[in-house]
DRENLO-327053 format. One record per residue (C-alpha): residue in one letter; x, y, z. Coordinates in steps of 0.1 Angstrom, whole numbers, plus 2048, in hexadecimal, padded with zeros to 3 digits. Each point is the difference from the previous one (the first is absolute). Example, Ala and Ser with C-alpha at 12.3 -4.5 7.8 and 13.67 -1.06 7.14 Angstrom:
a87B7D384E s80E8227F9 
END
This chain:
m8757A57FF k8037EC7DF n7F47DD7FF n7F07E57EB m7E47F5817 t7DE7FB7F1 k7E681880D y7DE7F480D s7DD80E800 l7DE7FE811 i7FC7F9826 a8147E0801 f8248067F6 i8167E7812 s7F77DC807 a8127E0809 f80B7E97E4 v7E77E37F9 l8107DF7FA f7F17E37EE s8077DA801 c7F37E17F0 s8007EA81F d7F9801825 s8257FC807 f8038257FA v7F4807823 d81F7EF80E i8198137EB d80E822808 s7FC8197E5 f81F80B7ED n7EF8217F8 e80181D818 d7DE80F809 s7F982280D e7FD7F4824 n8237F1800 f81281E7F0 f81481B813 n81C7EA80C s81C8187F9 q8078257FA a8017F97DB d7DC7F4802 y7F5820810 e8138157E7 d7F07ED7E3 a7DE80580E l807825806 i8098057DC g7DE7F27F7 a7F0819818 y81381D7F0 d7F77F37DD l7DC80C802 l80B824803 q8077FF7DB s7DB7F97FA s7F8822811 y8088107DE l7DA7FD7FA n7F8813821 v81681D7F4 l7F28017DD l7DB7FC809 g80481781F e80D81C7E9 i7E57FB7E6 a7E580181B s80B82380A d7FB8207EC n8258007F6 t7FC7E97E1 v7E87F07E9 a8007DB7F6 g80D8047DD g80A7E07EE e7F87F77DC s7DA805801 a7E2803818 t8007DA803 d8257FB806 v8017EE822 p7DC80780B g8087FE825 i81881D7FD q7E88157EC e7E57F981A v81580C81D d8088207ED k7DB8077FC m7F77F4823 t7E97E67F0 h8127E280E t7ED7E280D p8077E1815 v8097EC7E1 n81D8187F6 q81D7EA7F8 q81B81980B l7F1805822 r7FE7DA804 d8257FF7F8 i80881981B w7EC7ED819 s8107DE7F7 w82480C7FC m800813821 f7F17E3813 a81A7EA7F0 g81A81780F v7EF7FE822 n7FF7DA7FF r8247FD7F6 a80A81781D n7E97ED818 y8107DF7F5 i82180C80E l7F080E820 e7EC7E0806 f8217EE804 k81581E80E d80A7EC81F k8087DF7F0 t8268047FA e81A815811 f81B8127ED p813821803 n7EC8207F8 r7E07EC7FC n7EE81E80E v8098157E1 i7F17E77E8 i7E17FE816 a7FE826801 e8038027DA a7E37E77FC t7EC814819 f8068207ED l7F57EF7E0 r7E07F4810 a7F982380B y80780E7DE y7E97E87EE y7E4805819 f8048267FD e7FA7FD7DB l7E27EA806 v7F0818819 k80681E7EA w7EF7EF7E3 f7E57EB810 g7FA80B825 d7F67E2815 v8147E17F6 p8077DE810 l81B803819 a8187E3806 v81D803818 d81D7E7801 q7EC7E67ED r7F87F97DC l7DE8027F0 l7FC7DD7F2 f7E77F17E9 g7E07FB813 d80681E817 q7EA8147E8 d7E27EE80F v80780E823 v81581F7FD d7EE822801 r80A8237F7 t81181281D p7F7825807 k81A8167F2 a807810822 e80C7DE80C v8147FA7E1 y810823805 a8087F7824 q8127E07F4 i8138137E6 e80C81981A q80B7E4817 d8127EF7E4 l8138207F6 i809809823 f80F7DD804 a8128027DE a80F822808 a80D7F3821 n8117E37F0 l80C80C7DE p82280F7FA d8058247F4 t8107F27E0 q8017DE7EF s81E7F07EE e7E97F37E5 i7EE81B7EB g7DA7FE801 r7FC7F2823 v7EB815817 t81081581C k7F6811820 g7F98207ED a7E97EF7E8 a7EC7F281D q7FE821811 a7F68137E1 l7E57E77F8 l7F4802824 g7FE8267FD k7EB7FD7E0 v7E97E7811 y7FB81881D l7FA81D7E8 y7E57EC7ED q7EE7FD822 d805825809 k8167F681D f81581F7FB s815801820 e80A7DC7FB a8088067DB a81581F808 a8147EF81A v80A7E17EC l8068137DF e81681A811 d8157E480E v8067F57DC i8088237F6 n81880781D n8107DF805 g7FD7EC7DF p81B7FD7E5 y7EA8137E7 d8008227EF l7F28107E1 l8127F87E0 a8128207F6 d7F97FB7DB y7DC7F87FB s8047FB7DB t8117DE806 m7E77F481A f7EE7E77EA e81C7F57E9 n80A7DB800 d824808808 n7F6813820 e7EB7E7812 n8017FA826 n80F822805 i802815820 e7DB80B7FC s7F37DC7FE v7F17F5821 f7F07E17F0 e8037F57DC v7F07E37EE q81B7EF7EB y7FA7F67DC t8167EF7E6 d8017FA7DA k8137E0802 e7E27E87FE g7E47FE7E6 a7DB805805 g7DF7FC7EE f7DD80C802 g7F47DE80C c80F808822 l807825805 q8077FB825 c81C7E77F7 s81481C7F0 e82080B812 g7FE8217ED n7EA81E807 v7E17FA7EA a7F2822807 v81D8117EE g7F87EF7DF f7DB808805 n80A825805 g8168027E2 i7FD8147E0 r7ED7ED7E5 n8157F57E2 y81C81780A t8208057EC g81A81880C p81A80781B e8007F7825 f7DF7ED802 e7F07E17F2 s7DC7F77F6 g7E37F6816 f7DB7FE802 s7F7825807 f7EB7FA820 n7FF81781E v8068207ED p801821815 r7E48197FD q8068257F8 e7F2807822 v81E7F1813 v81980F7E8 d7F2822808 e8057F9826 f8258057FC e80B824808 a8168137E8 g8247F6804 d7F97DF811 l81D7EA7F8 r7EB7E1804 k7E88067E4 d8157F37E3 v80C7E3815 a7DD7F5809 i7EE8087E0 l80B7FA7DC d7F08187E7 i8037EA7E2 e7F981C7E7 a81C81680E w8177E2802 a7F97F87DB a8078247F7 e8227FF812 n80A7DE7F2 p7FC7FC7DA g7F77DD7F5 v7E97F981E s7E07EF7F7 y7E47F1813 t7DB7F67FF e7E5813813 g7ED7E8816 f7DD80180E e7FA820814 h82180F7F5 t80981E815 g8228077F2 y8107F6821 y8107E180F n80B7F5823 r8258067FA k80A7F1823 y7F47DE7F5 i8037FB7DA p8177E87EF r82480C7FB l81A7F57E6 g81B7EA80D d7EF7E3810 l8037DC7F4 n7DE8017EE t7F97DC80C g7E07F47F1 d7E580C804 a814820801 n7E281580B l7FC7EA81F t8247FD80B n80B823806 p81A80281D n7F482280E n7FD7FE826 y7E280E812 r80981A81A a7E57F5818 i80A81881C r81681E7F9 f80F81781A a7ED81D7F0 d7E07ED808 v80B7FC824 l807826802 l7DE8087F2 m7EE7E8816 a81280E81F a7F68237F4 e7DC7F67FD a7FF7EF822 n80F81E811 n7E88187EE r7DF7ED802 g8087F3823 g80682480C i8227F580D d81A8177F1 e7FA8177E2 n82480A7FE k80B7DC7FC a7E47FB7E6 q80E81D7EC q8237F4804 y7F97DD7F3 l7EB80E7E3 n81A8197F6 r81C7E77FF v7ED7EE7E4 r7F78217EF n82380E801 r80E7E17F0 a7E78067E4 g80D8247FC l7E1810810 a7FD81B81B n7F77F9824 v7DB7FE80B t7F781681E d7DB7F6802 t7F27F3820 g7E07EE80A s7E97F47E4 s8138137E6 l81F7EC809 t7EC7E07FF t7F68097DC a8248077F7 i80B7DE80E y7E57EE7EC k80B8117E0 e8247F8807 r7F87DC805 r7EE7FF7DF v81C80E7EB e81D7F0813 l7F07DD7FE v7ED8027DF g8027DF7EE e8097EC81F g7DD7F3809 h7F9814820 h7E881C7F5 f7DF7ED800 f8057F4823 d80B82280C l7E080E7F2 v7EB7E5811 r810802822 t7FD826801 g7DC8007F4 r8078137DF a7FA7E47E7 a7DB8077F7 q8088247F7 e81F7F87EC i7F97DF7EE d7E67FE7E4 g7E67E5806 f80B7FB825 t7E27F8816 s803807825 g7F87E3816 k80A7E87E5 n8208077ED e81680581F l8047DA7FE f8017E87E3 p7E87E27FE i8097DF80E p8057E87E2 s7DF7ED7FD i8127DF7FC e80F805823 i7DE80580F e7F37E17EE l81D7EC80C a7F880B823 g7DD7F27FC n7F08227FA r805808825 w8128207FA a7EF8217FB q80B8147E1 n80F822805 p7E481C7FF g7F480A7DE y80B7E17ED 
END
């Protein structure tokens, strides 16, 4: 969804307009301005508000970027050790409650929750055809934003069908994440029951997107039988398949393809600046991932953050067709293309996240590094297959199905079938998720939810780094009533 709506931050995001007058006669005059309580009088009003709720998805570029850097897939990079300190801290697992990027994730995701809740607060106000679809879209979006918040912060304030308004910070408390998960599940079940299989407008969520996200939510809670059931329905009955040619998966001319279950839409048609990164309609992470001071074919320059480690490059098996699509070996690329030049950034590894680096051919709307049009493939069918494989394997449900789903992904990559069972199959699925989804922001949370983070991530402290700290300003705004996450 593309739109021009201004994004909000902190706990109060939407409030009624305040009108001022110079005389007491004001009290006898009806306002000419429409306030938030008197909105939603037509289908167009609901559609406009829904665009605003979709809009915060574009801010999730930071979740993807920082989620990848937090894992053992990449290092922070950038220009120097002090380039965006908050990113450097997350890479080293030294982040604190005053980390600006973590505060941004909290604020922007709650802005999305509030915009979705604004619609749901007035969901019964006006009747019009297919209203249930718009309500289902808003409900999905609330679940999506809350899932991000639970992944990052654990217990968070839960608001259902009502906005968090200024002043609510004095009374609202953090809700146990089990209750938040229960609401997410309820929202996604409702959304799946009311969304169509396909939408006429690209970017709108569908039944398959709701089911796939529900399956992921179940998997994060080790509800394997529930996850397997809903994910297999997507596999067997949804309009999705693996893209035959993996090499085109992340190109800008092949977005929203048959493998895309849910995709965050970006555009390069509007400008952006560093004063309001969340206002960009482009994928900011792409510019951050780019090659520093690059000159040459196919790609454009960027800020050299989020550079892959040798460790993840070595995870690819010989002959894996995905390796050169996912990872750009800049030295090999320069050798193949005379005239290529670039500058080595901080922590240069020789590799870049090829899935999400700037490509030639976009409009280069200023600032060009902040307005890249590359869509984020938030849920791919390959991810659905691998989640279903994991649920069947770890849940002791059906090893044959687990192998079948895993091998569909491997065969597309040009690799042989896996015949392992039990814990060996689990290890194979974990490895496949890592190489299939590298650069897409999932690996840190996969390591955390499966209890492997401490042994894989340098500096990770068990009992602490499974969650990120609640921004200190949010605790202060709540009157210091909230307990901080353990270890911070």
